[in-house]
C-alpha positions in Angstrom: -25.5 -12.8 -228.3 -25.4 -9.4 -226.5 -29.1 -9.8 -225.9 -28.5 -13.0 -224.0 -25.6 -12.1 -221.7 -26.5 -11.3 -218.1 -23.8 -8.9 -217.3 -23.9 -5.2 -218.3 -20.1 -4.8 -218.9 -17.3 -6.9 -220.1 -13.6 -6.5 -220.7 -12.1 -4.9 -223.8 -8.9 -7.0 -223.4 -8.4 -8.0 -227.1 -6.5 -11.2 -226.3 -8.9 -12.5 -223.7 -11.9 -11.7 -225.9 -10.2 -13.3 -228.9 -9.5 -16.5 -227.0 -13.1 -16.6 -225.7 -14.5 -16.2 -229.2 -12.1 -18.8 -230.7 -13.7 -21.3 -228.3 -17.2 -20.2 -229.3 -16.4 -20.8 -233.0 -15.8 -24.5 -232.2 -18.9 -25.0 -230.0 -21.8 -23.4 -231.8 -22.5 -23.7 -235.5 -23.6 -20.1 -235.8 -20.0 -19.0 -235.0 -18.3 -21.3 -237.4 -18.1 -18.6 -240.2 -16.3 -16.4 -237.7 -13.7 -19.1 -237.3 -13.3 -19.3 -241.1 -12.9 -15.6 -241.3 -10.4 -15.3 -238.5 -8.5 -18.5 -239.2 -7.0 -20.5 -236.4 -4.6 -17.9 -235.3 -5.6 -14.6 -233.7 -9.3 -13.9 -233.4 -8.8 -10.5 -231.7 -8.4 -8.4 -234.9 -11.6 -9.7 -236.5 -13.5 -9.5 -233.1 -12.3 -5.9 -232.5 -13.7 -4.8 -235.9 -17.0 -6.5 -235.1 -17.2 -4.8 -231.7 -16.4 -1.4 -233.1 -19.2 -1.9 -235.6 -21.6 -2.6 -232.7 -20.4 0.5 -231.0 -20.8 2.6 -234.1 -24.3 1.2 -234.6 -25.3 2.1 -231.0 -25.7 -1.6 -229.9 -22.7 -1.3 -227.5 -20.8 1.4 -225.7 -17.0 1.4 -225.2 -15.0 3.2 -222.5 -11.4 2.6 -221.5 -11.1 -1.0 -220.2 -14.6 -2.2 -220.9 -17.6 -2.5 -223.2 -21.0 -1.8 -221.7 -24.5 -2.7 -222.6 -26.9 -0.1 -221.1 -30.6 -0.8 -221.1 -31.4 1.0 -224.4 -28.6 -0.9 -226.1 -29.8 -4.2 -224.7 -33.3 -3.5 -225.9 -32.0 -2.9 -229.5 -30.1 -6.2 -229.2 -33.1 -8.1 -228.0 -35.2 -6.7 -230.9 -32.5 -7.6 -233.4 -32.2 -11.2 -232.0 -35.9 -11.8 -232.3 -36.2 -10.4 -235.8 -33.0 -11.5 -237.4 -32.4 -15.0 -236.2 -34.3 -18.3 -236.3 -34.8 -20.6 -233.3 -31.6 -22.6 -233.9 -29.5 -19.5 -234.2 -31.0 -18.1 -231.1 -30.0 -21.3 -229.2 -26.5 -20.8 -230.5 -26.5 -17.1 -229.4 -27.7 -18.1 -226.0 -25.1 -20.9 -225.7 -22.5 -18.5 -226.8 -23.5 -15.9 -224.2 -23.2 -18.5 -221.4 -19.8 -19.6 -222.7 -18.6 -16.1 -223.0 -19.7 -15.2 -219.5 -18.0 -18.3 -218.1 -14.7 -17.5 -220.0 -14.7 -13.8 -219.0 -15.7 -14.6 -215.4 
């Protein structure tokens, strides 16, 4: 999904991100397992773990107040999207990116 978002930065506000991803889990089939993992309550804990994994893997950078996606990180995300996901999943990732950007304004 990071390969599909247009913005280079987004908030690290746990609650706001958690609510945005909670909505994604109900709108795109690819994100349904995330909903099962997080339950219907608070998505922020599970999401924070996933984002920290992406930071650790070099797919995302984190600084106080925001996550950023510099060009080299975006390139790795694009390569991963193309090699790891089928066409249906890519559609879900792209839909998720549009929803996430709209939610985070």
